[in-house]
SETOR-178858 format. One record per residue (C-alpha): x, y, z; residue in one letter. Coordinates in Angstrom, 2 decimals. Layout:
N
<<X,Y,Z>,'a'> ...
//
This chain:
240
<<-15.96,-15.66,-18.85>,'m'> <<-19.72,-16.07,-19.18>,'a'> <<-21.97,-13.26,-17.91>,'p'> <<-23.12,-13.70,-14.34>,'a'> <<-26.62,-14.99,-13.75>,'a'> <<-27.92,-12.04,-11.77>,'e'> <<-28.43,-9.70,-14.70>,'g'> <<-26.91,-7.69,-17.48>,'d'> <<-25.14,-4.47,-16.52>,'g'> <<-24.48,-3.35,-20.11>,'g'> <<-24.77,0.38,-20.86>,'g'> <<-24.28,1.29,-17.22>,'v'> <<-21.58,3.19,-15.37>,'a'> <<-21.11,3.54,-11.62>,'v'> <<-19.94,6.30,-9.32>,'e'> <<-17.36,4.90,-6.93>,'v'> <<-15.99,6.12,-3.62>,'a'> <<-12.34,5.11,-4.01>,'v'> <<-10.51,4.12,-0.84>,'f'> <<-8.11,7.06,-0.95>,'a'> <<-7.96,10.48,0.74>,'p'> <<-9.28,12.28,-2.34>,'v'> <<-12.40,14.37,-2.70>,'a'> <<-15.33,13.40,-4.87>,'g'> <<-16.54,10.28,-6.61>,'l'> <<-15.11,8.63,-9.72>,'f'> <<-17.05,7.18,-12.67>,'s'> <<-16.28,3.79,-14.20>,'y'> <<-17.89,1.63,-16.85>,'r'> <<-19.61,-1.44,-15.40>,'w'> <<-18.89,-4.72,-17.25>,'p'> <<-21.93,-6.90,-17.91>,'s'> <<-19.98,-9.99,-16.72>,'a'> <<-20.18,-8.64,-13.16>,'l'> <<-23.97,-8.79,-13.04>,'g'> <<-26.08,-5.89,-11.83>,'k'> <<-24.39,-2.96,-10.06>,'p'> <<-25.80,-2.34,-6.59>,'v'> <<-24.99,0.54,-4.21>,'p'> <<-22.74,-0.61,-1.37>,'g'> <<-20.79,-3.27,-3.31>,'l'> <<-17.03,-3.21,-3.02>,'r'> <<-15.20,-3.16,-6.32>,'v'> <<-11.63,-3.14,-7.59>,'s'> <<-11.01,-0.24,-9.98>,'v'> <<-8.06,1.22,-11.87>,'p'> <<-6.80,4.34,-10.14>,'f'> <<-3.82,6.15,-11.57>,'g'> <<-1.21,3.55,-12.44>,'s'> <<-2.45,1.01,-9.88>,'s'> <<-5.69,-0.57,-8.65>,'a'> <<-7.72,0.46,-5.63>,'r'> <<-10.73,-0.84,-3.74>,'t'> <<-13.82,1.30,-3.68>,'g'> <<-17.57,1.19,-3.02>,'v'> <<-20.32,1.65,-5.58>,'v'> <<-22.33,4.69,-4.55>,'m'> <<-24.84,4.59,-7.36>,'q'> <<-25.26,3.37,-10.96>,'p'> <<-25.58,6.04,-13.66>,'v'> <<-26.37,5.83,-17.38>,'p'> <<-23.41,5.31,-19.69>,'d'> <<-24.21,7.19,-22.89>,'d'> <<-20.75,6.60,-24.32>,'g'> <<-20.05,10.33,-24.43>,'g'> <<-17.09,10.05,-22.06>,'e'> <<-14.23,7.59,-22.22>,'e'> <<-14.45,5.69,-18.93>,'l'> <<-12.11,3.10,-17.49>,'r'> <<-13.72,-0.20,-16.57>,'e'> <<-14.31,-1.78,-13.16>,'v'> <<-11.83,-4.64,-12.70>,'h'> <<-13.76,-6.85,-10.33>,'d'> <<-16.75,-7.14,-8.02>,'r'> <<-15.66,-8.04,-4.50>,'l'> <<-19.05,-8.86,-2.95>,'d'> <<-22.16,-10.72,-4.04>,'i'> <<-24.32,-8.55,-1.77>,'e'> <<-23.51,-5.17,-0.13>,'p'> <<-21.87,-5.50,3.28>,'l'> <<-24.02,-2.64,4.63>,'y'> <<-27.74,-2.16,4.01>,'d'> <<-29.32,1.13,2.95>,'e'> <<-29.98,2.29,6.51>,'v'> <<-26.35,1.89,7.52>,'r'> <<-25.17,3.54,4.31>,'r'> <<-27.31,6.59,5.09>,'r'> <<-25.92,6.63,8.64>,'w'> <<-22.36,6.49,7.29>,'l'> <<-23.11,9.44,5.00>,'e'> <<-24.22,11.43,8.05>,'r'> <<-21.00,10.50,9.84>,'v'> <<-18.98,11.52,6.79>,'r'> <<-20.58,14.95,6.61>,'r'> <<-20.28,15.48,10.36>,'y'> <<-16.52,14.81,10.34>,'y'> <<-15.95,16.58,6.99>,'c'> <<-14.06,13.70,5.38>,'v'> <<-14.11,12.34,1.85>,'s'> <<-16.32,9.45,0.80>,'h'> <<-13.26,7.26,0.40>,'g'> <<-11.91,8.00,3.88>,'e'> <<-15.28,7.29,5.49>,'a'> <<-15.70,3.98,3.68>,'w'> <<-12.09,2.93,4.30>,'t'> <<-12.70,3.23,8.03>,'t'> <<-16.17,1.67,7.95>,'a'> <<-14.99,-1.42,6.05>,'l'> <<-11.60,-1.88,7.68>,'a'> <<-12.87,-5.16,9.19>,'w'> <<-13.30,-6.61,5.67>,'a'> <<-9.91,-5.56,4.32>,'a'> <<-8.25,-8.96,4.75>,'h'> <<-10.79,-11.23,3.09>,'d'> <<-8.18,-12.22,0.50>,'e'> <<-7.13,-14.84,3.03>,'m'> <<-10.51,-16.62,2.86>,'r'> <<-9.90,-20.19,1.66>,'r'> <<-11.99,-22.17,-0.81>,'f'> <<-12.03,-25.77,-2.02>,'s'> <<-13.86,-27.61,-4.80>,'c'> <<-15.94,-30.63,-3.73>,'p'> <<-16.83,-31.63,-7.32>,'d'> <<-14.26,-30.82,-10.02>,'i'> <<-16.52,-32.17,-12.81>,'a'> <<-19.38,-29.83,-11.85>,'a'> <<-17.02,-26.86,-11.66>,'l'> <<-15.50,-27.77,-15.02>,'e'> <<-18.95,-27.74,-16.59>,'h'> <<-20.13,-24.46,-15.04>,'a'> <<-16.90,-22.46,-14.48>,'r'> <<-14.07,-23.91,-16.60>,'p'> <<-11.83,-20.93,-15.81>,'v'> <<-11.94,-21.82,-12.11>,'l'> <<-11.67,-25.56,-12.71>,'a'> <<-8.21,-25.08,-14.16>,'g'> <<-7.10,-23.56,-10.85>,'i'> <<-8.62,-26.17,-8.53>,'f'> <<-6.64,-29.22,-9.63>,'k'> <<-7.14,-30.94,-6.28>,'s'> <<-9.39,-30.74,-3.22>,'r'> <<-6.83,-28.59,-1.39>,'a'> <<-8.17,-25.28,-0.10>,'a'> <<-6.78,-22.18,-1.80>,'l'> <<-6.84,-18.61,-0.56>,'s'> <<-8.77,-16.02,-2.53>,'l'> <<-5.49,-14.20,-3.18>,'k'> <<-3.90,-17.34,-4.63>,'t'> <<-6.90,-18.00,-6.87>,'i'> <<-6.84,-14.47,-8.27>,'c'> <<-3.08,-14.60,-8.83>,'n'> <<-3.40,-17.83,-10.76>,'r'> <<-6.43,-16.67,-12.74>,'g'> <<-4.85,-13.36,-13.80>,'k'> <<-7.99,-11.99,-15.47>,'r'> <<-10.68,-9.44,-14.56>,'p'> <<-13.64,-10.61,-12.52>,'g'> <<-11.93,-13.52,-10.73>,'m'> <<-13.17,-12.63,-7.27>,'r'> <<-16.71,-12.30,-8.52>,'h'> <<-16.37,-15.67,-10.25>,'a'> <<-15.22,-17.30,-7.00>,'v'> <<-17.97,-15.74,-4.88>,'l'> <<-20.71,-16.55,-7.38>,'s'> <<-19.41,-20.17,-7.55>,'a'> <<-19.59,-20.28,-3.76>,'l'> <<-23.17,-18.96,-3.87>,'r'> <<-24.10,-21.62,-6.44>,'d'> <<-22.62,-24.46,-4.36>,'g'> <<-19.73,-25.15,-6.74>,'l'> <<-17.11,-24.17,-4.15>,'l'> <<-16.94,-24.59,-0.38>,'s'> <<-15.35,-22.17,2.05>,'e'> <<-12.91,-23.53,4.59>,'a'> <<-13.98,-22.00,7.89>,'v'> <<-11.25,-21.41,10.42>,'r'> <<-11.83,-22.47,13.99>,'e'> <<-12.38,-19.46,16.18>,'e'> <<-9.84,-18.83,18.90>,'e'> <<-11.21,-18.62,22.44>,'p'> <<-12.14,-15.07,23.28>,'q'> <<-10.14,-13.46,26.03>,'q'> <<-12.02,-11.66,28.77>,'t'> <<-11.06,-8.07,29.46>,'l'> <<-9.38,-7.48,32.77>,'e'> <<-10.93,-4.88,34.99>,'a'> <<-7.69,-2.93,35.05>,'g'> <<-6.46,-0.53,37.73>,'p'> <<-8.84,1.59,39.72>,'q'> <<-9.44,4.94,37.98>,'p'> <<-7.91,8.05,39.47>,'t'> <<-10.12,10.83,40.78>,'d'> <<-9.81,12.74,37.50>,'d'> <<-10.64,9.64,35.46>,'q'> <<-13.58,8.76,37.69>,'a'> <<-14.93,12.31,37.35>,'g'> <<-14.78,12.10,33.54>,'a'> <<-16.41,8.66,33.52>,'i'> <<-19.22,9.77,35.82>,'d'> <<-19.88,12.90,33.72>,'a'> <<-20.17,10.87,30.51>,'i'> <<-22.42,8.27,32.18>,'h'> <<-24.65,11.05,33.48>,'a'> <<-25.36,12.18,29.91>,'a'> <<-27.20,8.92,29.32>,'g'> <<-28.17,8.25,25.72>,'r'> <<-28.52,11.90,24.79>,'r'> <<-26.01,13.17,22.24>,'f'> <<-23.42,15.31,23.97>,'r'> <<-19.75,15.80,22.99>,'p'> <<-16.98,15.56,25.61>,'f'> <<-13.36,16.65,25.37>,'l'> <<-10.75,14.87,27.47>,'l'> <<-7.70,17.03,28.08>,'f'> <<-4.49,15.44,29.25>,'g'> <<-0.90,14.79,28.25>,'r'> <<0.24,11.52,26.69>,'t'> <<0.11,8.72,29.26>,'g'> <<-2.30,10.54,31.58>,'s'> <<-4.94,7.80,31.30>,'g'> <<-7.44,9.04,28.70>,'k'> <<-7.62,5.61,27.03>,'t'> <<-8.72,4.00,30.29>,'e'> <<-11.66,6.41,30.33>,'v'> <<-12.61,5.40,26.78>,'y'> <<-12.43,1.70,27.64>,'i'> <<-14.54,1.97,30.78>,'r'> <<-17.19,4.13,29.10>,'v'> <<-17.34,1.78,26.10>,'a'> <<-17.68,-1.25,28.39>,'r'> <<-20.51,0.44,30.29>,'h'> <<-22.41,1.24,27.06>,'v'> <<-22.06,-2.34,25.81>,'i'> <<-23.22,-3.74,29.16>,'e'> <<-26.32,-1.54,28.85>,'q'> <<-27.11,-3.08,25.46>,'g'> <<-25.74,-0.21,23.38>,'g'> <<-23.15,-0.04,20.63>,'q'> <<-19.79,1.69,20.41>,'v'> <<-17.98,3.15,17.42>,'l'> 
//
């Protein structure tokens, strides 16, 4: 596979937060075919006897003094979170005393199923000229899932090849029609205890203040969370 257009990553390694409940970061050699390593990119890396997803935390020099395993694939063209959000996530990680991998697993759970994204080729001749490896997979205009493409390609860097072909206009993504959003029902009226908890949290405003809800299973704590979250969103805030 030809090196990607965005730069040469030769002589570079990366520290990766592997999506696993393990402490510390892990170093991998960065293949030049994957372009330039950028903090915040998701990657597929060998981990033990299998492969895991992780996030590039930072590039580091590769002086060849240590035998490093190589990154399998680059899963994003651009980081899914910018530098400001990455710094915020690091603060969250330290506050909750969790590993880098656990924090990033939770933060990027929404992107875990992108293997089902579907792609088609509008111009087989153009793809054959620029990405012959992919052209052998797209034998018709039928849309294929990212998982199917990678299974058929069976070589490192396939996801990066697909995404870079999409960026260059050689592939098109089949966008699914969004299902109508359901409105949330107001639910039952809160009990006196629930109302007291809701009012106390609302009274704190936007100042940081922790609250502990104490109650047995089924006592209605979730209803408090839902109503407080709805109130914050209605006020223009965000909820994690």
